[in-house]
C-alpha positions in Angstrom: 100.8 80.9 68.6 99.2 84.1 67.6 101.6 87.0 68.3 100.1 89.7 70.8 100.9 93.8 70.9 100.9 93.0 74.9 101.5 90.1 76.7 100.5 89.7 80.7 102.0 87.3 82.8 100.0 87.1 86.3 98.1 83.9 88.4 95.5 84.1 90.1 94.6 81.4 92.5 93.6 81.1 96.1 97.2 80.9 97.1 98.1 83.8 94.9 95.1 86.1 95.5 93.6 87.9 92.2 95.6 91.4 93.0 98.1 90.9 90.7 95.4 89.5 87.8 93.3 92.9 88.6 96.1 95.3 88.2 97.1 93.7 85.1 93.4 93.9 83.7 93.3 97.7 84.6 96.6 98.4 82.8 94.7 96.2 79.7 92.0 98.1 80.4 93.5 101.8 79.9 95.8 100.4 77.3 92.9 98.9 75.5 91.7 102.8 75.9 94.6 104.5 73.9 94.5 102.2 71.0 91.3 100.7 70.8 92.7 97.7 68.3 95.3 96.7 70.6 95.5 92.7 70.7 96.1 91.7 74.5 96.4 88.3 76.1 96.7 86.9 79.7 98.9 83.7 80.3 99.1 82.1 83.8 97.7 80.0 86.2 94.1 80.9 86.9 91.3 79.3 89.6 87.8 79.3 87.3 86.6 82.0 89.0 89.4 84.0 87.9 89.4 83.0 84.5 85.7 84.1 84.3 86.7 87.0 85.9 89.4 87.6 83.4 87.5 86.8 80.4 84.4 88.8 81.1 86.0 91.9 82.5 88.5 92.3 79.7 86.9 91.4 76.3 88.9 90.0 73.2 92.3 88.8 75.3 93.6 85.6 74.5 94.1 84.3 77.9 96.3 80.9 77.9 95.9 79.1 81.5 99.2 77.6 82.2 101.2 77.1 78.9 104.3 78.9 77.5 104.9 82.3 77.1 103.0 84.4 74.1 105.3 85.6 71.2 104.3 89.6 72.2 105.7 93.3 71.4 105.2 94.0 74.8 105.5 91.1 77.8 104.6 92.3 81.5 105.4 90.0 84.7 103.2 90.9 87.7 103.3 86.9 89.5 103.8 86.2 93.1 106.4 83.3 92.8 106.5 82.8 96.1 103.5 83.5 98.9 105.9 83.8 101.7 108.9 86.0 100.1 107.9 89.0 97.9 111.8 89.2 97.1 111.7 85.6 95.1 110.9 85.3 91.3 110.9 82.2 88.7 114.1 82.9 86.7 113.1 80.4 84.5 109.6 82.2 84.1 111.1 85.4 83.2 113.9 83.4 80.9 110.8 82.0 79.0 108.8 85.9 78.5 111.9 86.9 77.6 112.7 85.0 74.6 109.3 85.4 73.5 109.2 89.2 73.5 110.4 92.2 72.1 110.3 94.3 75.1 109.7 93.0 79.1 108.4 94.7 81.8 108.7 93.2 84.9 106.8 94.6 88.7 108.8 93.6 91.3 106.6 93.1 94.3 109.4 93.0 97.5 111.7 95.4 98.7 114.5 94.7 96.4 115.1 95.3 92.5 116.0 91.4 91.4 118.7 91.2 88.7 116.7 90.6 85.8 118.4 89.8 82.6 119.7 93.0 80.2 116.8 94.4 78.5 113.9 93.7 81.0 112.6 97.0 82.9 112.3 96.7 86.5 109.1 98.4 88.1 109.2 98.2 92.0 107.1 100.4 94.4 107.9 98.8 98.1 109.6 101.0 100.5 113.6 99.3 100.5 117.0 98.9 99.6 116.5 99.7 95.1 117.6 102.4 93.7 116.2 104.3 91.0 118.4 103.5 87.8 116.4 104.3 84.9 116.1 103.2 82.1 116.3 99.9 83.4 114.6 100.0 87.3 112.1 102.4 88.0 111.4 102.3 91.6 109.7 104.1 94.5 106.5 104.6 95.8 105.6 107.4 92.8 105.5 103.8 90.6 102.9 102.2 93.4 100.5 100.2 91.4 97.1 102.5 92.4 94.4 104.2 90.1 95.2 107.5 88.9 91.9 108.6 90.1 92.4 107.1 93.2 95.7 109.5 93.6 93.9 112.8 92.4 90.8 112.1 94.9 89.9 115.0 97.2 89.9 114.3 100.5 86.9 112.0 102.0 84.9 113.1 105.1 85.3 109.4 107.4 82.0 108.2 108.5 82.6 106.1 112.2 79.6 103.8 110.9 81.7 102.8 108.0 85.0 100.8 107.3 87.5 99.9 104.6 88.5 96.1 104.4 91.3 95.3 102.1 92.1 92.1 100.8 95.1 90.0 100.1 96.7 86.8 100.2 93.7 85.0 101.1 93.8 81.3 100.3 90.4 80.9 98.8 88.5 83.4 96.4 85.5 84.5 98.7 86.8 87.8 98.5 86.1 88.2 95.1 82.9 88.2 95.3 82.6 90.4 98.9 80.4 93.1 99.1 81.2 96.0 101.4 78.6 98.0 103.7 77.9 99.4 107.0 80.1 98.2 109.6 78.7 96.7 112.5 79.9 97.2 116.0 
């Protein structure tokens, strides 16, 4: 298959949710702003609604549903391989991606840094027993996958008639289309 500059490995299904793919879409958008001609690919298992969201939200990307890893300069793995255990990861999938990419960054979702192959950079943000060990492991809240705009925002005056609802781990994709409005108590 065609070589990409950056290849995102993520899933977006009712079991895994859309957060990992959404985070990868945000990274793709930021990277494309820096380098408009960047060739970007997505590979993973996607529900139909998620596939439509990725292809419309990140135009010009190559998207492989299921399938094998794409040849790339950089692969970013952001998956939830076991929804009951955020420390679990699919070593075969990681090895397959590593075989196709010059460099690999693995975003760890649990509290422990996985024992990855040499040459794979691990980025973790959950409090736990992992210790930062650059250039192989970058660990801590400073690596939390949030928008830099959110980090630099001014304090918000809270209103007692509004609520923020954060969705995650849902068994369906209804949250993708949810609009949050005035809370009724």
